[in-house]
Each structure stands twice: as C-alpha cells, then as structure tokens.
C-alpha positions, 0 to 999 in steps of 0.5 A: 712862072711863080708870082706873088712872093716877097723874098727875103724880108727879114734882112738881118736873117739874110745877112747872118744866114744867106738869102733864101732861108725861108724869111719870105711872105706873100706879096700884095702887088698887082699881077694883072698888070705885070702879066700884060707882057704876055700880050706883047709876047703874043703879038710877036708870035713869041708866047710859049706854053706857060704855067703860072703859079700864084702865091697869093690867094687874093690873085687866084681869080686874076690868073684864072682869068688871065690864062683864058686871054691866051688860049688859041686852040694850038695847045690845049691849056696853053697857058695854065693856072698852076696848082697851089704852091709855096704859101698855098700848099695846103688843103684849103688853098689847093681848093681855092686854086681849083675852084677859081680855075673851074669857075673861070676856066677849064678844069678838064685841061689842068695839067696836075700839080708839080713837086719840089723834087729836090726833096723826097719828102715832097712827093707825098704832095701828089697823093695829098693833091689827088685827094683834094681834087677827088674830094672836090669833084666827088662833092660836086657830083654828090650835089648834082653840079657834075653828071654822076657818070663815070664814063664822063668823070673818069676820063676827066680825072685821068686827064688831069691827073696824068695825060694833060700833063704828058701831052703838054709836056710832050712826054712819051707814055706807054699804052697801059 
C-alpha cells in the first residue's frame, strides 16, 4: 500500500499528456483514521500480511506505530512499514523512515526496501539504501546505542538485507 500521494495535480498537463506523468505531490490528509479499517479486517480474520509505504514524512510515526497494533506473533513483522519511497527516496528521508521504525517498532524485522523494477536504473537504489542503513547502524554502534558485537549486529543486518524478506514473502533460498 502506498499512502499519501496526491496524484495528477496539474490538470492541464494531464489533459495534454495523460495521467501519471509526474505531476504528483505529497498529500497531507490523515492516514491514521483511514488505516482503521485494518482493525475491521483483523476482527474478520481477513487481515493479510501488508507492507505500508508512506509518501509523507509527517506520517512516519503514525505508520510506524500503526503497524505495531497488528503484530500477532503469527508472522514476524506481519504488517511492515516499508522503506522510503517516491518523494522520500533519498538519503535524508530514508533515514527518517528507518529511525521512525527503529524508535517506534522493531528494525530487526524490517523486510528491506523495494525497487521499481520496470527500470533497470532503479536497481542501484538497493546499494544506496544498504549504505544508508549501514551508516545508521554504524553510527549507533559508535555512539554506544547498539552493542559493538559482530555476532549480534551482523545477523541483524543480514536479516534486514535478505532473510527477513525471503521469509516474509515465502521465497525459497539456497543455503550459502
């Protein structure tokens, strides 16, 4: 789910060139109330695993806390706060998302990030995101906020970068 996009704002350009041409903005409406339907799905035992992507940095803590309401132990990180995306697809905003998730949730269960795989040039985002993640964790280790123990930090990073997503999405992975 991608929340917070105000699509096709320049109607003249949309009429000239068509919809979804990049004349979009960050939406600034309430996300918490609109996500209340997750509770109704939960009551009906119909709530699937969901990754929620936020497009408005003002809503990071809303989404980071909202996903915590629906963790039930059935699937680690059942409802996920997805990586910085669209308007938040750069270093500072990626850090905002990771910090909100880490502060209000459980970063160790994070399923990494996505790529707009329709474009080959979007694949370097994985490397960029990996560097942002490692810098944040490294800074926290240097400040003494996380333990300086490879046997704890190493597996957490491997899980975030690979294993969590493989397990969450049920991907078959070969032993390495």
